[in-house]
KELUM-561687 format. One line per 8 residues: number of its first residue (from 1); their letters; for each residue x, y, z of C-alpha. Coordinates in steps of 0.001 Angstrom, whole numbers. Example, Ala and Ser with C-alpha at 12.3 -4.5 7.8 and 13.67 -1.06 7.14 Angstrom:
2
1> AS> 12300 -4500 7800 ~ 13670 -1060 7140
END
This chain:
394
1> MSLETSRA> -158792 35233 92142 ~ -155371 33870 93186 ~ -156866 32418 96373 ~ -159662 30698 94448 ~ -157048 29399 92016 ~ -154999 28116 94967 ~ -157902 26084 96328 ~ -158743 24751 92864
9> LVARLLEA> -155116 23770 92274 ~ -154993 21873 95572 ~ -158131 19966 94556 ~ -156719 19081 91121 ~ -153407 17920 92587 ~ -155147 15788 95189 ~ -157201 14142 92467 ~ -154252 13572 90119
17> GAGLDPGA> -151476 12885 92626 ~ -147822 13828 92344 ~ -147391 11750 89202 ~ -149332 14314 87158 ~ -150407 11937 84415 ~ -150525 13549 80952 ~ -154291 13036 80982 ~ -154763 14929 84239
25> GLDPGAVA> -155300 18175 82343 ~ -152957 20144 84614 ~ -150222 22329 83161 ~ -146937 21214 84807 ~ -146036 24904 85185 ~ -149286 25791 86944 ~ -147772 25747 90441 ~ -144908 28081 89504
33> TLARALDE> -147331 30369 87658 ~ -149572 30558 90716 ~ -146590 31328 92979 ~ -145685 34304 90782 ~ -149301 35517 90755 ~ -149508 35324 94551 ~ -146237 37230 94907 ~ -147488 39926 92529
41> AGMPWPAA> -150731 40161 94536 ~ -148764 40815 97744 ~ -149384 37366 99258 ~ -145847 36076 99925 ~ -146748 33351 102422 ~ -149030 31266 100169 ~ -146535 31977 97377 ~ -143824 30367 99516
49> ACRRLQMA> -146146 27410 100153 ~ -146519 27086 96366 ~ -142758 26901 95954 ~ -142500 24212 98636 ~ -145297 22398 96837 ~ -143328 22591 93578 ~ -140259 21075 95258 ~ -142355 18293 96814
57> LTGRAGAA> -143892 17483 93435 ~ -140479 17416 91774 ~ -139063 15118 94440 ~ -142247 13053 94871 ~ -141883 13621 98621 ~ -145119 12494 100246 ~ -144742 14147 103661 ~ -143647 17485 102195
65> LGEALTEL> -146407 17267 99585 ~ -149137 16640 102159 ~ -148018 19506 104381 ~ -147640 21949 101466 ~ -151110 21114 100110 ~ -152611 21559 103576 ~ -150789 24851 104129 ~ -151720 26325 100747
73> HARASASP> -155396 25464 101216 ~ -155417 26728 104828 ~ -153856 30065 103902 ~ -156158 30500 100894 ~ -159222 29756 103050 ~ -158341 31742 106182 ~ -160591 34484 107493 ~ -159601 38014 106381
81> SVDALGHA> -159085 38840 110067 ~ -156267 36264 110272 ~ -152850 37238 108899 ~ -152303 34112 106812 ~ -151186 35787 103580 ~ -148315 38010 104712 ~ -149626 41269 103228 ~ -147396 43279 105572
89> DVSAPLPP> -144387 40974 105114 ~ -142878 42892 102219 ~ -139437 43238 100713 ~ -137732 46431 101883 ~ -134238 47884 102315 ~ -132929 48015 105874 ~ -131028 50898 107469 ~ -127512 50182 108753
97> LRLVSLGA> -127981 47780 111643 ~ -126303 45497 114140 ~ -127315 41839 114053 ~ -126533 39298 116774 ~ -126312 35670 115728 ~ -128370 33089 117628 ~ -126870 30043 115946 ~ -127822 28141 112824
105> RIEKDGSA> -129737 25115 111645 ~ -128014 22860 109081 ~ -130175 20652 106850 ~ -129804 18420 103814 ~ -131987 19701 100978 ~ -131901 17196 98129 ~ -128371 17243 96701 ~ -127508 20464 98537
113> MRARVFLA> -126799 21580 102072 ~ -128739 24480 103555 ~ -127870 26673 106521 ~ -130344 29011 108199 ~ -128518 31503 110418 ~ -130766 33267 112940 ~ -129880 36949 113365 ~ -131509 39183 115972
121> SSSEVLVF> -131997 42835 115085 ~ -133397 45451 117446 ~ -136967 44435 116539 ~ -137107 40834 115257 ~ -135190 37691 114348 ~ -134168 37546 110692 ~ -132988 34463 108813 ~ -129980 34419 106493
129> EERWPARA> -130027 31383 104197 ~ -127012 29816 102519 ~ -127070 26813 100157 ~ -124169 24910 98653 ~ -123710 21620 96773 ~ -123138 18602 99006 ~ -120003 17492 97126 ~ -117729 14697 98259
137> DGPQDPSQ> -114704 16897 97436 ~ -116073 19914 99327 ~ -115538 20756 103013 ~ -117096 18032 105156 ~ -117299 20358 108159 ~ -120139 22827 107437 ~ -118648 25323 109893 ~ -115787 25796 107401
145> HQVWRGLP> -118049 26495 104435 ~ -117157 29946 103105 ~ -120228 32178 103082 ~ -117935 34484 101171 ~ -114160 34638 100979 ~ -112698 34876 104460 ~ -116000 34321 106315 ~ -116621 30728 107435
153> LGALASGQ> -120182 29791 108336 ~ -119159 28961 111905 ~ -117963 32527 112526 ~ -121201 33968 111145 ~ -123357 31635 113277 ~ -121675 32623 116548 ~ -120748 36243 115908 ~ -122305 39659 115514
161> LVAEGARR> -122645 41690 112337 ~ -122715 45300 111316 ~ -124570 45390 108017 ~ -125203 48188 105548 ~ -127325 47813 102430 ~ -129080 44710 103796 ~ -132546 43889 102529 ~ -135425 42264 104394
169> EPGRRVRL> -137401 39741 102336 ~ -140760 38057 103102 ~ -140551 35285 105674 ~ -138096 37356 107771 ~ -135302 36444 105378 ~ -132415 38886 105045 ~ -129993 39500 102200 ~ -126537 40700 103165
177> LRASTSVT> -124064 42583 100974 ~ -120564 41185 101233 ~ -118839 44524 100649 ~ -120634 46287 103502 ~ -120991 43561 106157 ~ -118450 43018 108928 ~ -118497 40104 111386 ~ -116871 40084 114829
185> PQSGAWDT> -117110 37779 117877 ~ -119888 38402 120425 ~ -120082 37947 124188 ~ -123604 36494 124361 ~ -125168 39478 126142 ~ -128702 38768 124978 ~ -130695 40637 127647 ~ -131939 43361 125292
193> LPVSTARV> -132718 41229 122244 ~ -136328 41310 120976 ~ -136767 37549 121377 ~ -135326 37471 124890 ~ -137760 36745 127674 ~ -136918 36848 131361 ~ -139555 34270 132294 ~ -140532 30948 130780
201> RDLAMPTP> -144171 31549 131744 ~ -144288 34462 129257 ~ -143689 32163 126293 ~ -146794 31637 124182 ~ -147699 28275 122704 ~ -146197 28327 119184 ~ -148525 28192 116192 ~ -147871 25509 113555
209> RWLGHPAG> -145566 26943 110891 ~ -148082 26129 108173 ~ -150746 28272 109899 ~ -148715 31099 111410 ~ -145663 33038 110319 ~ -143552 30925 107921 ~ -140437 31692 109960 ~ -142084 30167 113035
217> SFAAVPVT> -141550 31127 116678 ~ -138101 31781 118120 ~ -136989 32545 121668 ~ -133932 33236 123788 ~ -134328 32332 127466 ~ -132046 32967 130476 ~ -130945 29825 132307 ~ -130292 29464 136028
225> SVRGLGFA> -130080 25664 136133 ~ -130562 22502 134087 ~ -132260 19283 135096 ~ -133246 15969 133545 ~ -130437 15891 130979 ~ -130515 12576 129147 ~ -130856 10743 125850 ~ -133901 8832 124607
233> RGSQTLHA> -132555 5880 122658 ~ -135781 5133 120783 ~ -136199 8597 119274 ~ -132444 9384 119317 ~ -133189 12681 121054 ~ -131473 14652 123812 ~ -133972 15845 126412 ~ -133569 18316 129273
241> EVLDADGD> -135328 21118 131094 ~ -133871 24561 131754 ~ -135131 26604 134698 ~ -135441 30381 134859 ~ -135041 32593 137932 ~ -138623 31828 139027 ~ -137998 28075 138882 ~ -140265 27616 135846
249> ALAIALPH> -139091 24917 133440 ~ -138821 24962 129653 ~ -138487 21654 127827 ~ -135450 21244 125564 ~ -135198 18632 122819 ~ -132612 18011 120106 ~ -132849 14958 117845 ~ -129717 13367 116440
257> RAETPGAV> -129493 14041 112685 ~ -127080 12722 110079 ~ -126358 16246 108811 ~ -125056 17339 112229 ~ -123763 14186 113961 ~ -121976 16107 116726 ~ -124783 18499 117683 ~ -126077 16377 120576
265> DVLARALR> -122552 16241 122056 ~ -122137 20022 121688 ~ -125452 20699 123419 ~ -124734 18215 126211 ~ -121390 19863 126945 ~ -122880 23372 126863 ~ -125706 22414 129245 ~ -123112 21042 131684
273> ERPRWIAG> -121020 24239 131584 ~ -123303 26586 133552 ~ -125255 28002 130618 ~ -126503 31590 130858 ~ -128765 31703 127791 ~ -130299 29249 125354 ~ -131965 30079 122034 ~ -133818 28282 119282
281> PLEARAGR> -137117 27730 117475 ~ -140134 26791 119575 ~ -142373 23829 118851 ~ -145454 22531 120653 ~ -144962 19073 122142 ~ -147193 17349 124653 ~ -149217 20537 124972 ~ -146308 22753 126049
289> PTLIPTAV> -143660 24888 124321 ~ -140430 23019 123598 ~ -137236 24730 122454 ~ -135022 23123 119786 ~ -131652 24761 120534 ~ -129504 26501 117949 ~ -127197 28316 120397 ~ -126200 28264 124065
297> VTDRVHAI> -124179 30909 125907 ~ -121737 29760 128591 ~ -118430 31634 128750 ~ -118814 31848 124971 ~ -121456 31280 122300 ~ -121895 27662 121178 ~ -123488 27268 117727 ~ -125029 23843 118329
305> DLDTAPRA> -125087 22544 114740 ~ -121586 23812 113911 ~ -119366 23473 116995 ~ -117445 20335 117943 ~ -117268 18514 121276 ~ -116049 15179 122645 ~ -118591 12374 122652 ~ -120963 12907 125578
313> ELPLVTPA> -121951 10105 127927 ~ -125606 10714 128716 ~ -127978 8780 130972 ~ -130818 7092 129138 ~ -134223 8636 129737 ~ -137761 7720 128811 ~ -139763 10798 127761 ~ -143295 11219 129020
321> ARPQVPAI> -145650 9027 127046 ~ -147640 10648 124251 ~ -150112 7819 123629 ~ -152072 9572 120894 ~ -149069 10362 118705 ~ -148572 6967 116970 ~ -152214 6812 115837 ~ -152089 10387 114534
329> ERAVDALD> -148762 9894 112750 ~ -149976 6750 110978 ~ -153120 8570 109837 ~ -151102 11546 108545 ~ -148741 9162 106718 ~ -151748 7541 105045 ~ -153091 10918 103912 ~ -149666 11869 102548
337> AMALEGLA> -149516 8604 100594 ~ -152970 9274 99152 ~ -151869 12750 98048 ~ -148865 11214 96324 ~ -150926 8559 94550 ~ -153971 10726 93840 ~ -157481 10303 95187 ~ -158703 9252 91759
345> RAEPSAAL> -156592 6090 92052 ~ -156637 5529 95806 ~ -159119 3235 97523 ~ -159336 4937 100901 ~ -162142 3186 102740 ~ -160588 -254 103289 ~ -157057 1006 103942 ~ -158185 3704 106354
353> RPLVDALE> -160517 1599 108506 ~ -157814 329 110926 ~ -156450 3861 111242 ~ -159917 5229 111981 ~ -160356 2573 114674 ~ -156967 3444 116198 ~ -157920 7117 116415 ~ -161198 6178 118107
361> EAGLSRCA> -159321 4047 120641 ~ -156988 6984 121326 ~ -159987 9179 122149 ~ -159746 11259 118971 ~ -163279 10761 117717 ~ -163433 13940 115601 ~ -160173 13070 113875 ~ -161482 9551 113303
369> AALAQVSA> -164725 10849 111792 ~ -162837 13221 109484 ~ -160507 10451 108310 ~ -163398 8046 107696 ~ -164988 10526 105281 ~ -161941 10997 103035 ~ -162826 10340 99424 ~ -162758 13790 97792
377> PDAWVTAS> -160269 16694 98021 ~ -162321 18796 100463 ~ -162616 15865 102870 ~ -158871 15158 102538 ~ -158064 18775 103425 ~ -160413 18701 106430 ~ -158889 15478 107757 ~ -155316 16611 107104
385> TRLRLALH> -155832 19949 108858 ~ -157501 18356 111889 ~ -154888 15604 112237 ~ -151901 17927 111847 ~ -153329 20244 114496 ~ -153900 17264 116786 ~ -150290 16172 116257 ~ -149101 19706 117046
393> LA> -150920 19617 120396 ~ -150500 15944 121343
END
């Protein structure tokens, strides 16, 4: 019943839009109620999508709203043979264990800052999350934020932990107990970690987060050399390739972000210092896996979002053209705007015609046909799913 309710809720929200007019007939608490029902039914992944949907509705964030609606519908409609619900991803206590940090990702989340610290156990990568108010009178350097008294975030993101009484939560999240967790420096010996792979060719193409595991794909890869290090001015992104012992290359990309203004400089310095290992989430770009670094091991562990480095002088590079991406991105933006406004008020046909034509010109005829048919919630979901998959692979 919760899955049917999920699909029905997506349809009602698409009709009404994020404004949720009083006459829309939708209880403002319906999303939170559904999230609780999904959790109680042992479906933590669509429940998490519901909570992201609630945040997008509260903030009237079009892009987040469109992705959350697409994810919730996709998970609720998936074949029983596909693990889209997270039945096995349950909350459970963990035995005493050693965790090795693989860096952190720092993000602005509304009026708060959020850190996701990636911790490798003997079997998987867990995520420890920390949030704190983004106050003007607080520490401006996130590495100095106190996770708890005497433990700065920077030390946690580059160290190793011995944890007792920890608890694994759905989405590979981990809760740590302050009284029984100790943190010490690490050497960066990552050979035996579960996410370590000796060869780039063994990396699988990552699944979109909204279709696969909510925690996404993560990898640690040994590095023998680096080539093509440079900065793309248009996208404000550092690009490089790291080579393994077989000479196979893995693409590296790190965009400049306001939350972590020095991260590009830290990564550039680490890649020039004979790196031994590099770790981070994997994304699909231009039809190949691309790693977004969180940590690099040289003679020490560099936590990319939290370390400091002098300003790096990088040659300008022009990434390989992805000619289909602009047409897809404009179409996705249009769908997100329609979700925000509500299909009942939107007039899709005229506004979408140039976008449909652009998709046709880019050789994406199926995406174009799906976009041209958007007028009702089911058609919106079909077009959104197809376009987001195309963007993932473009």
